[in-house]
C-alpha distance (Angstrom), angle and dihedral (degrees) to the residues before:
residue distance angle dihedral
M1 . . .
D2 3.78 . .
S3 3.77 109.1 .
V4 3.79 93.7 -151.5
A5 3.79 124.8 60.4
L6 3.79 109.4 -173.1
S7 3.77 91.5 -179.6
S8 3.80 91.0 67.1
P9 3.80 116.7 108.8
S10 3.76 116.0 -89.5
P11 3.81 112.4 -93.0
S12 3.76 119.0 -115.6
P13 3.80 117.9 -114.0
S14 3.79 89.9 -108.8
T15 3.80 93.5 58.8
S16 3.79 110.3 115.6
T17 3.79 123.1 -123.8
S18 3.79 91.6 -122.4
S19 3.80 92.7 55.2
L20 3.79 90.3 48.1
K21 3.80 89.9 54.1
S22 3.76 92.2 53.4
R23 3.79 90.8 45.5
F24 3.80 100.4 46.7
L25 3.79 106.8 23.4
Q26 3.81 101.2 37.6
K27 3.78 94.3 -173.5
P28 3.81 119.7 -166.1
S29 3.78 102.8 -109.7
Q30 3.79 96.9 -152.6
N31 3.77 102.5 49.5
S32 3.80 98.3 81.4
K33 3.80 91.9 52.5
Q34 3.78 93.9 49.1
L35 3.76 99.2 51.4
S36 3.78 91.7 87.8
S37 3.79 94.7 55.4
S38 3.79 112.5 112.5
V39 3.79 127.4 -131.2
S40 3.77 127.4 -149.0
F41 3.80 121.8 -162.7
S42 3.77 127.0 -159.8
S43 3.78 118.1 -109.4
S44 3.79 92.0 -108.7
S45 3.79 91.8 62.4
C46 3.77 100.4 40.9
S47 3.78 94.1 90.1
D48 3.78 90.8 56.8
F49 3.80 96.1 48.9
R50 3.81 103.4 31.4
S51 3.78 109.6 117.2
P52 3.79 140.6 148.7
T53 3.78 90.0 -99.5
K54 3.77 115.4 117.5
A55 3.75 105.0 -138.7
I56 3.76 140.3 29.4
S57 3.79 114.7 -161.0
M58 3.76 136.4 177.7
A59 3.80 125.6 -140.0
T60 3.76 121.4 -174.1
A61 3.80 113.7 -108.9
S62 3.78 110.4 -113.2
N63 3.80 95.7 -148.7
N64 3.78 95.8 55.1
G65 3.75 128.3 12.5
N66 3.80 97.0 -150.8
S67 3.79 98.7 82.7
Q68 3.76 136.6 35.9
R69 3.77 131.7 -127.9
K70 3.78 115.5 -114.2
I71 3.77 108.0 -135.2
V72 3.80 119.8 179.4
T73 3.80 118.0 -169.0
G74 3.79 129.9 -162.9
S75 3.75 142.0 167.6
A76 3.80 125.1 -49.6
G77 3.80 93.8 22.9
Y78 3.81 95.9 -54.7
V79 3.81 113.0 166.7
L80 3.81 125.0 -179.0
E81 3.80 116.2 -164.4
D82 3.78 94.6 -157.1
V83 3.80 128.9 -163.8
P84 3.81 124.7 -120.9
H85 3.80 121.7 -94.9
L86 3.80 131.2 -153.1
S87 3.79 89.6 -119.6
D88 3.81 89.8 61.4
Y89 3.80 89.6 77.8
I90 3.84 104.8 12.3
P91 3.83 110.4 62.5
D92 3.82 126.7 -148.4
L93 3.80 97.4 14.8
P94 3.82 112.4 177.0
T95 3.81 118.8 -119.6
Y96 3.80 130.0 -149.8
P97 3.81 135.1 -159.5
N98 3.79 112.7 -91.2
P99 3.84 108.2 -105.0
L100 3.82 89.2 -142.8
Q101 3.79 88.8 80.6
D102 3.82 87.5 71.0
N103 3.81 94.9 41.1
P104 3.83 109.9 113.3
A105 3.80 90.9 -149.5
Y106 3.81 89.5 64.1
S107 3.81 95.9 44.3
V108 3.81 90.8 96.3
V109 3.81 93.0 54.7
K110 3.81 112.4 104.2
Q111 3.79 93.2 -150.0
Y112 3.79 114.6 29.6
F113 3.76 97.5 -169.2
V114 3.78 140.0 42.3
H115 3.80 112.9 -108.0
V116 3.80 113.7 -109.7
D117 3.80 91.2 -122.5
D118 3.83 96.8 49.7
T119 3.79 111.1 122.7
V120 3.79 134.9 163.2
P121 3.84 123.0 -133.2
Q122 3.78 117.6 -125.9
K123 3.79 91.5 -148.1
V124 3.80 120.7 44.7
V125 3.80 100.7 174.3
V126 3.81 106.8 77.9
H127 3.80 140.2 149.3
K128 3.77 123.4 -115.8
D129 3.80 92.1 -103.3
S130 3.81 96.4 40.1
P131 3.81 120.6 118.9
R132 3.79 114.4 -107.2
G133 3.79 89.4 -110.7
T134 3.79 134.2 -165.2
H135 3.82 121.0 -10.1
F136 3.80 135.5 -176.9
R137 3.78 129.1 -147.3
R138 3.80 112.3 -93.4
A139 3.80 115.0 -116.1
G140 3.78 124.4 -126.1
P141 3.83 143.7 90.2
R142 3.80 119.4 -40.7
Q143 3.79 128.1 -146.7
K144 3.80 92.4 -118.8
V145 3.79 127.3 41.2
Y146 3.79 129.4 -160.5
F147 3.80 98.0 -144.7
E148 3.79 132.3 61.5
S149 3.80 113.6 -136.8
D150 3.81 94.7 -115.3
E151 3.80 90.7 47.7
V152 3.80 95.7 59.6
Y153 3.80 119.9 99.0
A154 3.80 106.3 174.4
C155 3.79 132.4 -174.5
I156 3.81 133.3 -165.6
V157 3.81 126.8 -155.4
T158 3.82 131.8 -178.6
C159 3.81 119.8 -156.1
G160 3.80 138.7 -179.6
G161 3.79 127.2 17.5
L162 3.77 127.5 -12.2
C163 3.78 121.6 -87.9
P164 3.82 134.0 176.9
G165 3.81 110.4 -96.9
L166 3.81 101.1 33.5
N167 3.80 93.0 118.2
T168 3.80 91.4 46.0
V169 3.81 91.0 56.1
I170 3.82 91.5 47.9
R171 3.80 91.1 49.5
E172 3.79 94.5 48.4
I173 3.82 94.4 48.1
V174 3.80 89.2 54.0
Y175 3.80 92.7 45.0
S176 3.80 93.4 46.5
L177 3.80 93.2 50.2
Y178 3.79 92.7 45.4
Y179 3.80 103.6 41.0
M180 3.81 101.4 28.8
Y181 3.79 101.3 37.9
G182 3.80 104.8 17.6
V183 3.82 93.9 -118.6
K184 3.80 110.6 160.5
R185 3.81 102.1 175.9
V186 3.81 114.6 76.0
L187 3.78 123.4 151.8
G188 3.81 129.0 -162.1
I189 3.81 116.7 -144.5
D190 3.79 108.3 -141.1
G191 3.79 120.3 -137.2
G192 3.80 105.7 8.0
Y193 3.80 127.2 -80.9
R194 3.79 91.3 -22.6
G195 3.80 89.4 64.4
F196 3.81 91.8 69.9
Y197 3.79 94.5 69.7
A198 3.81 97.2 24.7
K199 3.83 85.0 64.9
N200 3.80 94.0 -129.3
T201 3.80 107.0 152.1
I202 3.81 137.8 163.4
P203 3.82 121.9 -160.8
L204 3.81 108.6 -128.7
T205 3.81 122.8 -150.7
P206 3.82 132.1 166.2
K207 3.79 90.2 -109.0
G208 3.79 92.6 50.2
V209 3.80 95.0 50.7
N210 3.81 97.9 36.5
D211 3.81 97.9 111.2
I212 3.80 102.9 23.3
H213 3.82 93.3 103.1
K214 3.80 88.0 72.0
R215 3.79 91.0 64.4
G216 3.78 131.9 72.3
G217 3.77 124.7 -125.8
T218 3.80 122.4 28.7
V219 3.80 127.6 -64.6
L220 3.81 88.8 -147.6
G221 3.78 95.1 57.9
T222 3.79 123.1 -128.8
S223 3.78 142.1 -137.0
R224 3.77 141.7 179.5
G225 3.78 122.0 -112.5
G226 3.79 121.4 -3.0
H227 3.80 93.0 125.3
D228 3.81 109.9 151.9
T229 3.81 105.2 162.1
S230 3.79 97.3 -163.7
K231 3.81 94.3 48.0
I232 3.81 92.4 45.0
V233 3.81 94.8 50.9
D234 3.81 90.7 42.7
S235 3.80 88.2 55.5
I236 3.81 92.0 47.7
Q237 3.79 90.6 49.9
D238 3.82 95.2 44.6
R239 3.80 93.4 49.6
G240 3.79 93.0 47.2
I241 3.81 92.8 -121.6
N242 3.81 113.2 164.7
Q243 3.82 103.3 174.4
V244 3.81 121.1 51.1
Y245 3.81 119.2 -172.9
I246 3.81 112.4 -167.0
I247 3.82 120.1 -168.4
G248 3.79 116.7 -166.8
G249 3.79 150.5 94.7
D250 3.79 131.6 -78.3
G251 3.81 93.9 -64.3
T252 3.80 91.1 49.5
Q253 3.80 91.4 48.0
K254 3.82 89.3 52.6
G255 3.78 87.4 54.7
A256 3.80 90.3 48.3
S257 3.80 89.8 52.1
V258 3.81 91.1 54.0
I259 3.82 90.9 48.1
Y260 3.81 89.7 51.7
E261 3.82 90.4 51.1
E262 3.80 91.9 52.2
V263 3.81 92.4 45.5
R264 3.80 89.4 51.6
R265 3.81 92.3 46.6
R266 3.79 89.5 55.4
G267 3.80 91.3 46.7
L268 3.81 94.3 -124.3
K269 3.78 123.2 164.4
V270 3.80 91.1 -126.9
V271 3.80 126.2 131.2
V272 3.81 116.2 -143.5
A273 3.82 111.0 -164.0
G274 3.80 130.4 171.7
I275 3.78 135.3 -153.1
P276 3.82 112.8 -159.1
K277 3.79 115.1 -122.9
T278 3.78 123.1 177.7
I279 3.75 126.4 134.5
D280 3.83 89.3 -155.4
N281 3.84 92.0 61.9
D282 3.81 89.5 -133.2
I283 3.83 98.7 138.6
P284 3.83 112.2 111.9
V285 3.82 130.0 -127.6
I286 3.83 96.7 21.9
D287 3.81 122.7 95.7
R288 3.79 92.6 -124.9
S289 3.79 141.1 -29.7
F290 3.79 122.8 -112.5
G291 3.79 115.9 -93.7
F292 3.79 93.2 33.7
D293 3.83 95.0 101.6
T294 3.79 90.3 49.7
A295 3.81 91.4 48.3
V296 3.81 92.0 52.7
E297 3.80 90.8 47.4
E298 3.82 92.4 50.4
A299 3.80 91.6 45.3
Q300 3.80 86.7 60.8
R301 3.79 90.2 66.1
A302 3.79 92.0 56.4
I303 3.81 92.1 46.1
N304 3.81 91.1 48.8
A305 3.81 90.2 50.8
A306 3.81 90.6 49.5
H307 3.81 90.4 49.8
V308 3.81 92.3 50.9
E309 3.81 91.0 49.4
A310 3.81 92.2 47.1
E311 3.81 94.0 48.4
S312 3.79 92.6 49.4
S313 3.81 97.0 60.0
E314 3.78 134.6 49.9
N315 3.80 115.8 -100.7
C316 3.78 90.2 -3.6
I317 3.81 124.7 165.1
G318 3.80 121.0 -157.5
L319 3.81 109.7 -156.6
V320 3.82 119.0 -168.8
K321 3.79 123.9 -173.2
L322 3.81 115.3 -155.4
M323 3.79 133.1 -178.0
G324 3.78 120.5 -86.4
R325 3.79 116.1 122.0
Y326 3.80 96.9 179.9
S327 3.81 102.5 -7.9
G328 3.79 126.5 54.6
F329 3.81 100.4 -155.4
I330 3.82 96.6 121.4
A331 3.81 92.1 49.9
M332 3.81 92.4 45.2
Y333 3.81 97.2 47.7
A334 3.81 93.8 41.0
T335 3.81 89.1 51.5
L336 3.80 92.5 49.5
A337 3.80 91.9 47.6
S338 3.80 94.0 46.5
R339 3.83 102.0 49.0
D340 3.83 87.0 -166.7
V341 3.81 95.4 90.3
D342 3.80 119.6 103.9
C343 3.80 97.8 -173.4
C344 3.81 134.1 18.8
L345 3.80 120.1 -167.2
I346 3.81 120.1 -167.0
P347 3.84 135.3 171.7
E348 3.80 93.6 -108.5
S349 3.80 94.1 57.3
P350 3.83 114.4 60.1
F351 3.79 118.2 -147.0
Y352 3.78 137.6 -176.5
L353 3.78 131.3 -146.4
E354 3.79 111.2 -145.6
G355 3.77 135.1 45.0
H356 3.77 134.4 33.6
G357 3.81 112.1 -21.0
G358 3.81 91.8 10.1
L359 3.79 128.2 133.8
F360 3.81 95.5 -101.0
E361 3.81 91.8 54.3
Y362 3.81 90.8 49.3
I363 3.83 92.2 49.0
E364 3.80 90.9 52.1
T365 3.81 91.5 49.4
R366 3.82 93.7 49.8
L367 3.79 93.1 47.1
K368 3.81 90.8 52.0
E369 3.81 90.9 48.9
N370 3.82 101.2 41.7
G371 3.80 107.2 11.1
H372 3.81 90.7 -126.6
M373 3.81 141.7 40.6
V374 3.81 142.7 -170.3
I375 3.81 123.3 -137.3
V376 3.80 123.7 -167.6
I377 3.79 118.1 -164.3
A378 3.80 128.9 -177.5
E379 3.80 115.1 -134.1
G380 3.81 92.9 -115.3
A381 3.81 96.3 50.3
G382 3.79 121.5 108.3
Q383 3.80 94.9 9.9
D384 3.81 90.3 139.2
L385 3.80 91.0 56.5
L386 3.78 91.6 45.3
A387 3.81 92.0 49.9
E388 3.82 89.9 56.2
S389 3.80 92.1 58.2
I390 3.81 99.3 34.0
R391 3.79 116.1 49.6
S392 3.79 103.6 -147.8
A393 3.77 135.4 158.6
T394 3.78 118.5 -108.6
Q395 3.78 95.2 -110.0
Q396 3.81 124.3 175.1
D397 3.77 134.9 -153.1
A398 3.83 124.4 -125.3
S399 3.81 90.7 -84.6
G400 3.80 92.7 55.0
N401 3.82 94.8 -106.3
K402 3.79 117.1 142.2
L403 3.78 111.5 -106.7
L404 3.79 105.5 -119.7
Q405 3.78 127.1 -146.6
D406 3.80 116.0 -122.5
V407 3.79 99.5 -92.8
G408 3.80 91.8 -178.8
L409 3.80 94.9 61.7
W410 3.80 90.8 41.2
L411 3.80 93.6 52.1
S412 3.81 91.6 45.1
Q413 3.78 90.7 56.2
K414 3.80 92.9 43.9
I415 3.81 91.5 53.7
K416 3.80 91.9 47.7
D417 3.80 92.6 47.9
H418 3.81 92.9 48.3
F419 3.80 96.0 52.4
A420 3.80 92.1 41.3
K421 3.79 89.2 53.7
E422 3.80 96.3 44.6
K423 3.82 92.9 44.8
K424 3.81 90.3 -158.1
M425 3.79 95.7 127.3
P426 3.80 136.4 -6.3
I427 3.79 112.7 -115.9
N428 3.79 138.8 -166.8
L429 3.79 120.6 -147.2
K430 3.80 127.4 -164.2
Y431 3.81 115.8 -167.4
I432 3.83 120.1 -159.0
D433 3.82 124.1 -174.5
P434 3.84 110.5 -177.5
T435 3.82 97.1 159.9
Y436 3.81 100.1 118.8
M437 3.79 92.1 39.3
I438 3.82 89.5 57.2
R439 3.80 93.4 49.4
A440 3.78 93.8 52.4
V441 3.82 102.1 52.4
P442 3.83 123.9 100.5
S443 3.79 116.5 -102.5
N444 3.80 120.0 -91.4
A445 3.82 125.1 -120.2
S446 3.81 94.9 -86.8
D447 3.80 93.6 50.5
N448 3.81 91.7 44.4
V449 3.80 90.2 58.7
Y450 3.80 91.5 45.0
C451 3.82 91.9 49.5
T452 3.81 89.6 52.0
L453 3.81 92.2 52.8
L454 3.80 92.5 46.7
A455 3.80 93.1 50.0
Q456 3.80 95.4 45.7
S457 3.81 92.4 46.7
C458 3.79 90.8 49.6
V459 3.83 91.9 52.1
H460 3.83 92.4 47.5
G461 3.80 89.6 53.4
A462 3.80 93.9 48.1
M463 3.80 93.0 49.9
A464 3.83 89.1 49.0
G465 3.81 89.7 57.3
Y466 3.79 99.0 -107.5
T467 3.79 115.2 142.6
G468 3.80 140.4 171.3
Y469 3.79 92.7 46.3
T470 3.77 143.5 116.1
S471 3.79 121.6 -136.8
G472 3.79 110.8 -131.2
L473 3.78 146.6 151.3
V474 3.82 115.7 -102.7
N475 3.80 117.6 -179.7
G476 3.79 90.5 -20.0
R477 3.83 94.9 -51.2
Q478 3.79 128.0 105.8
T479 3.81 110.5 -117.0
Y480 3.80 143.7 171.9
I481 3.80 111.0 -119.0
P482 3.82 122.9 -169.9
F483 3.79 114.1 -115.4
Y484 3.80 94.4 -116.7
R485 3.82 91.5 64.0
I486 3.79 91.9 51.4
I487 3.80 96.4 49.0
E488 3.81 101.5 36.6
K489 3.81 95.6 90.1
Q490 3.80 144.0 -16.3
H491 3.78 126.7 -96.8
H492 3.81 112.8 -116.2
V493 3.77 138.5 -177.2
V494 3.79 108.6 -98.9
I495 3.80 105.7 -137.5
T496 3.81 91.1 -163.0
D497 3.83 89.7 57.6
R498 3.80 127.7 100.7
M499 3.80 93.3 -111.4
W500 3.80 92.5 62.2
A501 3.82 89.1 44.4
R502 3.82 88.3 54.7
L503 3.79 89.3 53.5
L504 3.80 92.9 49.6
S505 3.79 90.0 50.6
S506 3.80 89.6 50.4
T507 3.82 98.6 47.8
H508 3.84 96.7 30.7
Q509 3.80 87.6 -142.5
P510 3.81 120.9 152.3
S511 3.80 118.5 -102.0
F512 3.84 89.2 -125.0
L513 3.80 88.8 -136.6
N514 3.79 118.5 133.9
P515 3.83 116.7 -135.2
K516 3.81 86.8 -118.5
D517 3.81 90.0 57.5
V518 3.80 91.5 50.7
I519 3.83 92.2 50.6
E520 3.82 91.3 48.4
D521 3.81 91.1 48.5
K522 3.80 90.6 52.2
K523 3.80 91.9 49.5
E524 3.78 90.2 49.1
E525 3.81 91.8 49.4
E526 3.82 90.6 51.2
L527 3.80 90.7 49.1
L528 3.79 91.9 49.4
T529 3.81 91.1 48.9
Q530 3.79 88.9 53.1
I531 3.80 91.0 50.3
V532 3.80 92.6 49.3
N533 3.82 91.2 49.5
E534 3.80 91.3 50.1
D535 3.78 89.7 48.3
K536 3.80 91.6 52.6
K537 3.81 90.5 51.6
E538 3.80 89.8 52.9
E539 3.82 91.1 51.0
E540 3.79 91.0 52.7
L541 3.82 90.6 62.8
P542 3.86 115.7 104.8
T543 3.81 113.1 -83.3
K544 3.78 126.1 -138.1
I545 3.82 93.2 -141.7
P546 3.83 107.3 108.3
D547 3.80 129.3 -140.1
I548 3.79 99.1 12.0
S549 3.78 115.9 151.8
T550 3.79 124.4 -126.6
E551 3.80 90.0 -106.5
D552 3.81 91.5 53.9
N553 3.80 89.9 52.2
L554 3.78 89.7 52.6
L555 3.80 90.2 50.6
K556 3.78 91.0 46.8
K557 3.80 90.5 56.1
E558 3.80 93.5 46.5
I559 3.80 94.2 50.9
A560 3.80 93.2 43.6
A561 3.81 90.4 50.2
């Protein structure tokens, strides 16, 4: 997770440096000791993991102690965060030639298979003296596979909320298994995780899923919660399933990670692979999640409708609530694309209503200038303000997400009450909530292509014996990302980034930051910089761990930092 949390309260002068380190840096205490542990791979897996890198190390995963992280280090600060493989815990697995080499569709491809050393950097903007940094294994077909076509019994499950593109992913997994690898047995798990032990199944064939990408929702059904690891893995084992494809958001991927751990503990030859699905785009590492482009496009329609309504009446405000529980990406990108929005409110950027520089003052100014305005608010924005006026219990849904109050209705009423009380100008307000309409539409052309690539990459990885991974796009390249990187934190809008600055320059809205807040943030940043520098000096002291290569020392520093 991020080692620095700038949103934390400012430390008091009496706070000790050591306590600040534990509060802000939160370093894994075991990693540095485990870098020297050696790893031995079975002969069947050596071809997949052999590379010019000098050292392969294991560091215990912080989120679950059952498995270990596969860290490969190389020259110039190269670090590969590799994904698990079946051969890590099942020795002497047989391999088979990849049937794609006889597939006429691939006969025009110059290089059938991804090279074993192909990796994708997480960070592409570097300085000339920067270390090469973290990489992920590149997705794609391998020369050898660990399953015969007749041996494979695959299943697909969709969990969590709806999202454009779910049916496209289901279709392309079935098509990829059938037409690329000759797999004839694919099962759909009905109704999310609960469907595993409720014995709700749907046979999936290319003919049966041929047109489902034209529909919204998911043909398999979905639900929140229902995750019982023991029952799910028992069901997988009893049915003889050996490839599990799990489509869902961060909560679903956490569940997939636990299933993988239990499968590995039992020593089963079962691949557990995830495809990230979240309409909010709040999954870390990856460029974007499928359905996000469609959601932004559909949000445009609501914003356009609000703009038409606002323009057509005197002193009219069009207020649109969009999805974004913890991350405001849909609201931000829809605002940037629209250019008709006067104010965008997201969870990452606090705001206040009354007083100088507040929202009410800005609304009054815009109405005097233009005679109308459009406000876009993400569903998770302003929850702290809403909680002050509405005393509500901190309830959660079945997935563990906090149940949010309807901030759109609350803000609508607050605006109406303020202008009615001030009696400065009469206003009209039109409130539009398109959230469930956006979730239910089919994916657009861009997302359809992306869903196809995700599904095909996921199938290639499963057939190659990789497991415990999520298929995702990193810097425009399909990759395999270990579960722990996907579930360690959420992806948020960075309000000190250029993208948020572009939005502010487009809407001309205030930042809603008090000068006092800015000064405190600067002091906190300086303090954190001092802590990091002190920490680096400590790491440069001689270590008592013997026989560790230069590359391992580099990795030790990166993990500790």
